[in-house]
N, CA, C, O and the ligand as a Tripos MOL2 file, in Angstrom:
@<TRIPOS>MOLECULE
protein
  237   235    60     0     0
PROTEIN
NO_CHARGES

@<TRIPOS>ATOM
      1 N           0.8470   -1.2000   -0.0040 N.3       1 MET1
      2 CA          0.0040   -0.0040    0.0130 C.3       1 MET1
      3 C           0.8720    1.2380    0.0110 C.2       1 MET1
      4 O           1.7380    1.3980    0.8720 O.2       1 MET1
      5 N           0.6470    2.1070   -0.9430 N.am      2 ASP2
      6 CA          1.4330    3.3230   -1.1040 C.3       2 ASP2
      7 C           1.0450    4.3420   -0.0470 C.2       2 ASP2
      8 O          -0.0960    4.8010   -0.0010 O.2       2 ASP2
      9 N           1.9960    4.6900    0.7940 N.am      3 THR3
     10 CA          1.6810    5.6440    1.8870 C.3       3 THR3
     11 C           1.3860    7.0410    1.3520 C.2       3 THR3
     12 O           0.6310    7.7950    1.9650 O.2       3 THR3
     13 N           1.9800    7.3890    0.2110 N.am      4 LYS4
     14 CA          1.6990    8.7010   -0.3960 C.3       4 LYS4
     15 C           0.2330    8.7850   -0.7890 C.2       4 LYS4
     16 O          -0.3990    9.8340   -0.6620 O.2       4 LYS4
     17 N          -0.2930    7.6750   -1.2630 N.am      5 LEU5
     18 CA         -1.6920    7.6520   -1.6830 C.3       5 LEU5
     19 C          -2.5880    7.8720   -0.4560 C.2       5 LEU5
     20 O          -3.5930    8.5770   -0.5360 O.2       5 LEU5
     21 N          -2.2240    7.2760    0.6540 N.am      6 ILE6
     22 CA         -3.0310    7.4050    1.8530 C.3       6 ILE6
     23 C          -3.0880    8.8830    2.3060 C.2       6 ILE6
     24 O          -4.1130    9.3660    2.7870 O.2       6 ILE6
     25 N          -1.9860    9.5550    2.1390 N.am      7 GLN7
     26 CA         -1.9180   10.9610    2.5750 C.3       7 GLN7
     27 C          -2.9180   11.8550    1.8320 C.2       7 GLN7
     28 O          -3.3940   12.8450    2.3870 O.2       7 GLN7
     29 N          -3.2340   11.5110    0.5890 N.am      8 ILE8
     30 CA         -4.1620   12.3660   -0.1570 C.3       8 ILE8
     31 C          -5.6010   11.9000   -0.0310 C.2       8 ILE8
     32 O          -6.5260   12.5910   -0.4590 O.2       8 ILE8
     33 N          -5.7880   10.7230    0.5580 N.am      9 LEU9
     34 CA         -7.1480   10.2290    0.7460 C.3       9 LEU9
     35 C          -7.7950   10.8850    1.9380 C.2       9 LEU9
     36 O          -7.1560   11.1040    2.9680 O.2       9 LEU9
     37 N          -9.0640   11.1970    1.7940 N.am     10 VAL10
     38 CA         -9.8360   11.7190    2.9220 C.3      10 VAL10
     39 C         -11.1160   10.9190    3.0510 C.2      10 VAL10
     40 O         -11.5440   10.2240    2.1300 O.2      10 VAL10
     41 N         -11.7110   11.0430    4.2280 N.am     11 CYS11
     42 CA        -12.9840   10.4000    4.4650 C.3      11 CYS11
     43 C         -14.0620   11.0200    3.5710 C.2      11 CYS11
     44 O         -14.1970   12.2430    3.5360 O.2      11 CYS11
     45 N         -14.8240   10.2050    2.8530 N.am     12 PRO12
     46 CA        -15.8580   10.7680    1.9870 C.3      12 PRO12
     47 C         -17.0210   11.3930    2.7530 C.2      12 PRO12
     48 O         -17.8170   12.1400    2.1830 O.2      12 PRO12
     49 N         -17.1140   11.0880    4.0280 N.am     13 VAL13
     50 CA        -18.2200   11.6120    4.8470 C.3      13 VAL13
     51 C         -17.8720   12.9880    5.4160 C.2      13 VAL13
     52 O         -18.6210   13.9500    5.2470 O.2      13 VAL13
     53 N         -16.7200   13.0640    6.0950 N.am     14 CYS14
     54 CA        -16.3700   14.3240    6.7920 C.3      14 CYS14
     55 C         -15.1950   15.0320    6.1360 C.2      14 CYS14
     56 O         -14.8190   16.1180    6.5780 O.2      14 CYS14
     57 N         -14.5960   14.4460    5.0820 N.am     15 LYS15
     58 CA        -13.4280   15.0130    4.3760 C.3      15 LYS15
     59 C         -12.2200   15.1570    5.2800 C.2      15 LYS15
     60 O         -11.3170   15.9460    5.0000 O.2      15 LYS15
     61 N         -12.2040   14.4050    6.3490 N.am     16 GLY16
     62 CA        -11.0950   14.4460    7.2900 C.3      16 GLY16
     63 C         -10.0080   13.4510    6.9210 C.2      16 GLY16
     64 O         -10.2180   12.5890    6.0680 O.2      16 GLY16
     65 N          -8.8350   13.5650    7.5650 N.am     17 PRO17
     66 CA         -7.7380   12.6320    7.2970 C.3      17 PRO17
     67 C          -8.0290   11.2520    7.8260 C.2      17 PRO17
     68 O          -8.8240   11.0750    8.7490 O.2      17 PRO17
     69 N          -7.3700   10.2690    7.2250 N.am     18 LEU18
     70 CA         -7.5670    8.8660    7.6090 C.3      18 LEU18
     71 C          -6.3130    8.3010    8.2210 C.2      18 LEU18
     72 O          -5.2070    8.7730    7.9570 O.2      18 LEU18
     73 N          -6.4910    7.2910    9.0360 N.am     19 VAL19
     74 CA         -5.3640    6.5940    9.6430 C.3      19 VAL19
     75 C          -5.2860    5.2050    9.0300 C.2      19 VAL19
     76 O          -6.2640    4.4570    9.0090 O.2      19 VAL19
     77 N          -4.0790    4.8740    8.5240 N.am     20 TYR20
     78 CA         -3.8910    3.5690    7.8890 C.3      20 TYR20
     79 C          -3.5680    2.5350    8.9720 C.2      20 TYR20
     80 O          -2.5710    2.6410    9.6860 O.2      20 TYR20
     81 N          -4.4430    1.5380    9.0660 N.am     21 LYS21
     82 CA         -4.2480    0.4460   10.0110 C.3      21 LYS21
     83 C          -3.6660   -0.7320    9.2240 C.2      21 LYS21
     84 O          -4.3820   -1.4630    8.5390 O.2      21 LYS21
     85 N          -2.3750   -0.8870    9.3430 N.am     22 LYS22
     86 CA         -1.6300   -1.8800    8.5500 C.3      22 LYS22
     87 C          -2.1460   -3.3150    8.8270 C.2      22 LYS22
     88 O          -2.4000   -4.0890    7.9050 O.2      22 LYS22
     89 N          -2.2850   -3.6310   10.0960 N.am     23 MET23
     90 CA         -2.6700   -4.9840   10.4590 C.3      23 MET23
     91 C          -4.0840   -5.3350    9.9670 C.2      23 MET23
     92 O          -4.3380   -6.4390    9.4870 O.2      23 MET23
     93 N          -4.9750   -4.3800   10.1000 N.am     24 GLU24
     94 CA         -6.3730   -4.6200    9.7310 C.3      24 GLU24
     95 C          -6.6020   -4.4000    8.2340 C.2      24 GLU24
     96 O          -7.6420   -4.7790    7.6970 O.2      24 GLU24
     97 N          -5.6030   -3.7740    7.5550 N.am     25 ARG25
     98 CA         -5.7600   -3.3840    6.1590 C.3      25 ARG25
     99 C          -7.0310   -2.5370    6.0250 C.2      25 ARG25
    100 O          -7.9230   -2.8370    5.2320 O.2      25 ARG25
    101 N          -7.0790   -1.4970    6.8060 N.am     26 GLU26
    102 CA         -8.2110   -0.6130    6.7900 C.3      26 GLU26
    103 C          -7.7260    0.8340    6.8930 C.2      26 GLU26
    104 O          -6.6470    1.1140    7.4160 O.2      26 GLU26
    105 N          -8.5410    1.7270    6.3870 N.am     27 LEU27
    106 CA         -8.3230    3.1640    6.5780 C.3      27 LEU27
    107 C          -9.3790    3.6640    7.5190 C.2      27 LEU27
    108 O         -10.5760    3.5460    7.2600 O.2      27 LEU27
    109 N          -8.9240    4.2230    8.6140 N.am     28 LEU28
    110 CA         -9.8140    4.5600    9.7020 C.3      28 LEU28
    111 C         -10.0780    6.0590    9.7720 C.2      28 LEU28
    112 O          -9.1600    6.8750    9.6970 O.2      28 LEU28
    113 N         -11.3790    6.4060    9.9200 N.am     29 CYS29
    114 CA        -11.7630    7.7780   10.1990 C.3      29 CYS29
    115 C         -12.2200    7.8040   11.6550 C.2      29 CYS29
    116 O         -13.2390    7.2140   12.0140 O.2      29 CYS29
    117 N         -11.4480    8.4990   12.4810 N.am     30 LYS30
    118 CA        -11.7620    8.4830   13.9230 C.3      30 LYS30
    119 C         -13.0550    9.2390   14.2250 C.2      30 LYS30
    120 O         -13.8760    8.7200   14.9810 O.2      30 LYS30
    121 N         -13.2870   10.4590   13.6660 N.am     31 PRO31
    122 CA        -14.5200   11.1750   14.0190 C.3      31 PRO31
    123 C         -15.7840   10.4180   13.6040 C.2      31 PRO31
    124 O         -16.7790   10.4340   14.3280 O.2      31 PRO31
    125 N         -15.7510    9.7630   12.4560 N.am     32 CYS32
    126 CA        -16.9160    9.0420   11.9520 C.3      32 CYS32
    127 C         -17.0100    7.6090   12.5110 C.2      32 CYS32
    128 O         -18.0540    6.9630   12.4230 O.2      32 CYS32
    129 N         -15.9080    7.1350   13.0810 N.am     33 ARG33
    130 CA        -15.8160    5.7620   13.5360 C.3      33 ARG33
    131 C         -16.1430    4.7840   12.4080 C.2      33 ARG33
    132 O         -16.8870    3.8200   12.5870 O.2      33 ARG33
    133 N         -15.5650    5.0620   11.2500 N.am     34 LEU34
    134 CA        -15.7120    4.1890   10.0790 C.3      34 LEU34
    135 C         -14.3580    3.7050    9.6500 C.2      34 LEU34
    136 O         -13.3810    4.4550    9.6650 O.2      34 LEU34
    137 N         -14.2970    2.4140    9.2550 N.am     35 ALA35
    138 CA        -13.0700    1.8310    8.7670 C.3      35 ALA35
    139 C         -13.3010    1.3730    7.3210 C.2      35 ALA35
    140 O         -14.1100    0.4850    7.0510 O.2      35 ALA35
    141 N         -12.5680    2.0040    6.4070 N.am     36 TYR36
    142 CA        -12.7190    1.6880    4.9810 C.3      36 TYR36
    143 C         -11.7890    0.5500    4.6200 C.2      36 TYR36
    144 O         -10.6040    0.6010    4.9480 O.2      36 TYR36
    145 N         -12.2910   -0.4700    3.9570 N.am     37 PRO37
    146 CA        -11.4470   -1.6310    3.6260 C.3      37 PRO37
    147 C         -10.4920   -1.3310    2.4890 C.2      37 PRO37
    148 O         -10.7570   -0.4710    1.6490 O.2      37 PRO37
    149 N          -9.3720   -2.0520    2.4710 N.am     38 ILE38
    150 CA         -8.4290   -1.9880    1.3650 C.3      38 ILE38
    151 C          -8.4650   -3.3540    0.6650 C.2      38 ILE38
    152 O          -8.0540   -4.3660    1.2330 O.2      38 ILE38
    153 N          -8.9570   -3.3610   -0.5560 N.am     39 LYS39
    154 CA         -9.0940   -4.5880   -1.3090 C.3      39 LYS39
    155 C          -8.1300   -4.6000   -2.4690 C.2      39 LYS39
    156 O          -8.1860   -3.7400   -3.3470 O.2      39 LYS39
    157 N          -7.2210   -5.6020   -2.4690 N.am     40 ASP40
    158 CA         -6.2070   -5.6980   -3.5300 C.3      40 ASP40
    159 C          -5.4200   -4.4090   -3.6550 C.2      40 ASP40
    160 O          -5.1470   -3.9300   -4.7560 O.2      40 ASP40
    161 N          -5.0560   -3.8500   -2.4930 N.am     41 ASP41
    162 CA         -4.2590   -2.6020   -2.4120 C.3      41 ASP41
    163 C          -5.0330   -1.3700   -2.8930 C.2      41 ASP41
    164 O          -4.4460   -0.3020   -3.0680 O.2      41 ASP41
    165 N          -6.3230   -1.5100   -3.1030 N.am     42 ILE42
    166 CA         -7.1040   -0.3670   -3.5130 C.3      42 ILE42
    167 C          -8.1010   -0.0150   -2.4180 C.2      42 ILE42
    168 O          -8.9700   -0.8190   -2.0800 O.2      42 ILE42
    169 N          -7.9760    1.1870   -1.8650 N.am     43 PRO43
    170 CA         -8.8920    1.5890   -0.7950 C.3      43 PRO43
    171 C         -10.3050    1.7660   -1.3370 C.2      43 PRO43
    172 O         -10.5080    2.4030   -2.3710 O.2      43 PRO43
    173 N         -11.2550    1.2100   -0.6480 N.am     44 VAL44
    174 CA        -12.6470    1.3100   -1.0340 C.3      44 VAL44
    175 C         -13.2620    2.4550   -0.2320 C.2      44 VAL44
    176 O         -13.6620    2.2730    0.9180 O.2      44 VAL44
    177 N         -13.3350    3.6340   -0.8470 N.am     45 MET45
    178 CA        -13.7520    4.8150   -0.1370 C.3      45 MET45
    179 C         -15.2780    5.0240   -0.2740 C.2      45 MET45
    180 O         -15.7400    6.0470   -0.7810 O.2      45 MET45
    181 N         -16.0080    4.0590    0.1780 N.am     46 LEU46
    182 CA        -17.4670    4.1290    0.1350 C.3      46 LEU46
    183 C         -18.0140    3.9130    1.5340 C.2      46 LEU46
    184 O         -17.6420    2.9720    2.2340 O.2      46 LEU46
    185 N         -18.9090    4.8120    1.9200 N.am     47 GLU47
    186 CA        -19.5000    4.7020    3.2480 C.3      47 GLU47
    187 C         -20.2300    3.3690    3.4290 C.2      47 GLU47
    188 O         -20.2110    2.7670    4.5030 O.2      47 GLU47
    189 N         -20.8670    2.9340    2.3550 N.am     48 ASP48
    190 CA        -21.6420    1.6680    2.4250 C.3      48 ASP48
    191 C         -20.7400    0.4590    2.6470 C.2      48 ASP48
    192 O         -21.1540   -0.5370    3.2390 O.2      48 ASP48
    193 N         -19.5020    0.5590    2.1650 N.am     49 GLU49
    194 CA        -18.5650   -0.5670    2.2850 C.3      49 GLU49
    195 C         -17.7780   -0.5080    3.5870 C.2      49 GLU49
    196 O         -17.1430   -1.4920    3.9660 O.2      49 GLU49
    197 N         -17.8070    0.6080    4.2660 N.am     50 ALA50
    198 CA        -17.0010    0.8030    5.4560 C.3      50 ALA50
    199 C         -17.5700    0.0040    6.6260 C.2      50 ALA50
    200 O         -18.7700   -0.2530    6.7240 O.2      50 ALA50
    201 N         -16.6620   -0.3670    7.4890 N.am     51 ARG51
    202 CA        -17.0350   -1.0610    8.7340 C.3      51 ARG51
    203 C         -17.2840   -0.0210    9.8030 C.2      51 ARG51
    204 O         -16.4600    0.8650   10.0270 O.2      51 ARG51
    205 N         -18.4040   -0.1300   10.4500 N.am     52 ARG52
    206 CA        -18.7110    0.8080   11.5170 C.3      52 ARG52
    207 C         -18.1180    0.2790   12.8200 C.2      52 ARG52
    208 O         -18.4250   -0.8360   13.2430 O.2      52 ARG52
    209 N         -17.2720    1.0800   13.4490 N.am     53 LEU53
    210 CA        -16.6080    0.6110   14.6410 C.3      53 LEU53
    211 C         -17.5550    0.5820   15.8400 C.2      53 LEU53
    212 O         -18.2830    1.5450   16.0810 O.2      53 LEU53
    213 N         -17.5480   -0.4830   16.5650 N.am     54 PRO54
    214 CA        -18.3580   -0.4920   17.8050 C.3      54 PRO54
    215 C         -17.7740    0.4700   18.8220 C.2      54 PRO54
    216 O         -16.5780    0.7610   18.8010 O.2      54 PRO54
    217 N         -18.6200    0.9580   19.7080 N.am     55 ASP55
    218 CA        -18.1850    1.9400   20.6960 C.3      55 ASP55
    219 C         -17.0680    1.3870   21.5990 C.2      55 ASP55
    220 O         -16.2910    2.1430   22.1830 O.2      55 ASP55
    221 N         -17.0100    0.0770   21.6950 N.am     56 THR56
    222 CA        -16.0110   -0.5440   22.5640 C.3      56 THR56
    223 C         -14.6350   -0.5650   21.9310 C.2      56 THR56
    224 O         -13.6350   -0.7110   22.6340 O.2      56 THR56
    225 N         -14.5610   -0.4180   20.5890 N.am     57 GLU57
    226 CA        -13.2690   -0.5280   19.9210 C.3      57 GLU57
    227 C         -12.4700    0.7500   20.0730 C.2      57 GLU57
    228 O         -12.9860    1.8530   19.8940 O.2      57 GLU57
    229 N         -11.2060    0.5800   20.4040 N.am     58 GLU58
    230 CA        -10.3010    1.7000   20.5890 C.3      58 GLU58
    231 C          -9.9400    2.2990   19.2330 C.2      58 GLU58
    232 O          -9.6130    1.5600   18.3040 O.2      58 GLU58
    233 N          -9.9930    3.6390   19.1010 N.am     59 VAL59
    234 CA         -9.5780    4.2530   17.8390 C.3      59 VAL59
    235 C          -8.4710    5.2760   18.0960 C.2      59 VAL59
    236 O          -7.9830    5.9060   17.1570 O.2      59 VAL59
    237 ZN        -15.0510   10.8140    8.4990 Zn       60 ZN60
@<TRIPOS>BOND
     1     1     2 1
     2     2     3 1
     3     3     4 2
     4     3     5 am
     5     5     6 1
     6     6     7 1
     7     7     8 2
     8     7     9 am
     9     9    10 1
    10    10    11 1
    11    11    12 2
    12    11    13 am
    13    13    14 1
    14    14    15 1
    15    15    16 2
    16    15    17 am
    17    17    18 1
    18    18    19 1
    19    19    20 2
    20    19    21 am
    21    21    22 1
    22    22    23 1
    23    23    24 2
    24    23    25 am
    25    25    26 1
    26    26    27 1
    27    27    28 2
    28    27    29 am
    29    29    30 1
    30    30    31 1
    31    31    32 2
    32    31    33 am
    33    33    34 1
    34    34    35 1
    35    35    36 2
    36    35    37 am
    37    37    38 1
    38    38    39 1
    39    39    40 2
    40    39    41 am
    41    41    42 1
    42    42    43 1
    43    43    44 2
    44    43    45 am
    45    45    46 1
    46    46    47 1
    47    47    48 2
    48    47    49 am
    49    49    50 1
    50    50    51 1
    51    51    52 2
    52    51    53 am
    53    53    54 1
    54    54    55 1
    55    55    56 2
    56    55    57 am
    57    57    58 1
    58    58    59 1
    59    59    60 2
    60    59    61 am
    61    61    62 1
    62    62    63 1
    63    63    64 2
    64    63    65 am
    65    65    66 1
    66    66    67 1
    67    67    68 2
    68    67    69 am
    69    69    70 1
    70    70    71 1
    71    71    72 2
    72    71    73 am
    73    73    74 1
    74    74    75 1
    75    75    76 2
    76    75    77 am
    77    77    78 1
    78    78    79 1
    79    79    80 2
    80    79    81 am
    81    81    82 1
    82    82    83 1
    83    83    84 2
    84    83    85 am
    85    85    86 1
    86    86    87 1
    87    87    88 2
    88    87    89 am
    89    89    90 1
    90    90    91 1
    91    91    92 2
    92    91    93 am
    93    93    94 1
    94    94    95 1
    95    95    96 2
    96    95    97 am
    97    97    98 1
    98    98    99 1
    99    99   100 2
   100    99   101 am
   101   101   102 1
   102   102   103 1
   103   103   104 2
   104   103   105 am
   105   105   106 1
   106   106   107 1
   107   107   108 2
   108   107   109 am
   109   109   110 1
   110   110   111 1
   111   111   112 2
   112   111   113 am
   113   113   114 1
   114   114   115 1
   115   115   116 2
   116   115   117 am
   117   117   118 1
   118   118   119 1
   119   119   120 2
   120   119   121 am
   121   121   122 1
   122   122   123 1
   123   123   124 2
   124   123   125 am
   125   125   126 1
   126   126   127 1
   127   127   128 2
   128   127   129 am
   129   129   130 1
   130   130   131 1
   131   131   132 2
   132   131   133 am
   133   133   134 1
   134   134   135 1
   135   135   136 2
   136   135   137 am
   137   137   138 1
   138   138   139 1
   139   139   140 2
   140   139   141 am
   141   141   142 1
   142   142   143 1
   143   143   144 2
   144   143   145 am
   145   145   146 1
   146   146   147 1
   147   147   148 2
   148   147   149 am
   149   149   150 1
   150   150   151 1
   151   151   152 2
   152   151   153 am
   153   153   154 1
   154   154   155 1
   155   155   156 2
   156   155   157 am
   157   157   158 1
   158   158   159 1
   159   159   160 2
   160   159   161 am
   161   161   162 1
   162   162   163 1
   163   163   164 2
   164   163   165 am
   165   165   166 1
   166   166   167 1
   167   167   168 2
   168   167   169 am
   169   169   170 1
   170   170   171 1
   171   171   172 2
   172   171   173 am
   173   173   174 1
   174   174   175 1
   175   175   176 2
   176   175   177 am
   177   177   178 1
   178   178   179 1
   179   179   180 2
   180   179   181 am
   181   181   182 1
   182   182   183 1
   183   183   184 2
   184   183   185 am
   185   185   186 1
   186   186   187 1
   187   187   188 2
   188   187   189 am
   189   189   190 1
   190   190   191 1
   191   191   192 2
   192   191   193 am
   193   193   194 1
   194   194   195 1
   195   195   196 2
   196   195   197 am
   197   197   198 1
   198   198   199 1
   199   199   200 2
   200   199   201 am
   201   201   202 1
   202   202   203 1
   203   203   204 2
   204   203   205 am
   205   205   206 1
   206   206   207 1
   207   207   208 2
   208   207   209 am
   209   209   210 1
   210   210   211 1
   211   211   212 2
   212   211   213 am
   213   213   214 1
   214   214   215 1
   215   215   216 2
   216   215   217 am
   217   217   218 1
   218   218   219 1
   219   219   220 2
   220   219   221 am
   221   221   222 1
   222   222   223 1
   223   223   224 2
   224   223   225 am
   225   225   226 1
   226   226   227 1
   227   227   228 2
   228   227   229 am
   229   229   230 1
   230   230   231 1
   231   231   232 2
   232   231   233 am
   233   233   234 1
   234   234   235 1
   235   235   236 2
@<TRIPOS>SUBSTRUCTURE
     1 MET1         2 RESIDUE 1 A MET
     2 ASP2         6 RESIDUE 1 A ASP
     3 THR3        10 RESIDUE 1 A THR
     4 LYS4        14 RESIDUE 1 A LYS
     5 LEU5        18 RESIDUE 1 A LEU
     6 ILE6        22 RESIDUE 1 A ILE
     7 GLN7        26 RESIDUE 1 A GLN
     8 ILE8        30 RESIDUE 1 A ILE
     9 LEU9        34 RESIDUE 1 A LEU
    10 VAL10       38 RESIDUE 1 A VAL
    11 CYS11       42 RESIDUE 1 A CYS
    12 PRO12       46 RESIDUE 1 A PRO
    13 VAL13       50 RESIDUE 1 A VAL
    14 CYS14       54 RESIDUE 1 A CYS
    15 LYS15       58 RESIDUE 1 A LYS
    16 GLY16       62 RESIDUE 1 A GLY
    17 PRO17       66 RESIDUE 1 A PRO
    18 LEU18       70 RESIDUE 1 A LEU
    19 VAL19       74 RESIDUE 1 A VAL
    20 TYR20       78 RESIDUE 1 A TYR
    21 LYS21       82 RESIDUE 1 A LYS
    22 LYS22       86 RESIDUE 1 A LYS
    23 MET23       90 RESIDUE 1 A MET
    24 GLU24       94 RESIDUE 1 A GLU
    25 ARG25       98 RESIDUE 1 A ARG
    26 GLU26      102 RESIDUE 1 A GLU
    27 LEU27      106 RESIDUE 1 A LEU
    28 LEU28      110 RESIDUE 1 A LEU
    29 CYS29      114 RESIDUE 1 A CYS
    30 LYS30      118 RESIDUE 1 A LYS
    31 PRO31      122 RESIDUE 1 A PRO
    32 CYS32      126 RESIDUE 1 A CYS
    33 ARG33      130 RESIDUE 1 A ARG
    34 LEU34      134 RESIDUE 1 A LEU
    35 ALA35      138 RESIDUE 1 A ALA
    36 TYR36      142 RESIDUE 1 A TYR
    37 PRO37      146 RESIDUE 1 A PRO
    38 ILE38      150 RESIDUE 1 A ILE
    39 LYS39      154 RESIDUE 1 A LYS
    40 ASP40      158 RESIDUE 1 A ASP
    41 ASP41      162 RESIDUE 1 A ASP
    42 ILE42      166 RESIDUE 1 A ILE
    43 PRO43      170 RESIDUE 1 A PRO
    44 VAL44      174 RESIDUE 1 A VAL
    45 MET45      178 RESIDUE 1 A MET
    46 LEU46      182 RESIDUE 1 A LEU
    47 GLU47      186 RESIDUE 1 A GLU
    48 ASP48      190 RESIDUE 1 A ASP
    49 GLU49      194 RESIDUE 1 A GLU
    50 ALA50      198 RESIDUE 1 A ALA
    51 ARG51      202 RESIDUE 1 A ARG
    52 ARG52      206 RESIDUE 1 A ARG
    53 LEU53      210 RESIDUE 1 A LEU
    54 PRO54      214 RESIDUE 1 A PRO
    55 ASP55      218 RESIDUE 1 A ASP
    56 THR56      222 RESIDUE 1 A THR
    57 GLU57      226 RESIDUE 1 A GLU
    58 GLU58      230 RESIDUE 1 A GLU
    59 VAL59      234 RESIDUE 1 A VAL
    60 ZN60       237 GROUP 0 **** ****
């Protein structure tokens, strides 16, 4: 996964910066509590495809 690409990606919901979670292969938006999946090294920047983090999960 290209880290330069991650730097230009923003959350489609709040337009905020994302955190790359290497282990989970997800891009995390902390304010929205949404984790966008990375499929075949391509980030899926769709709210419908994102995983909604449970309140118990640390972000
Ligand atoms: Zn967001």
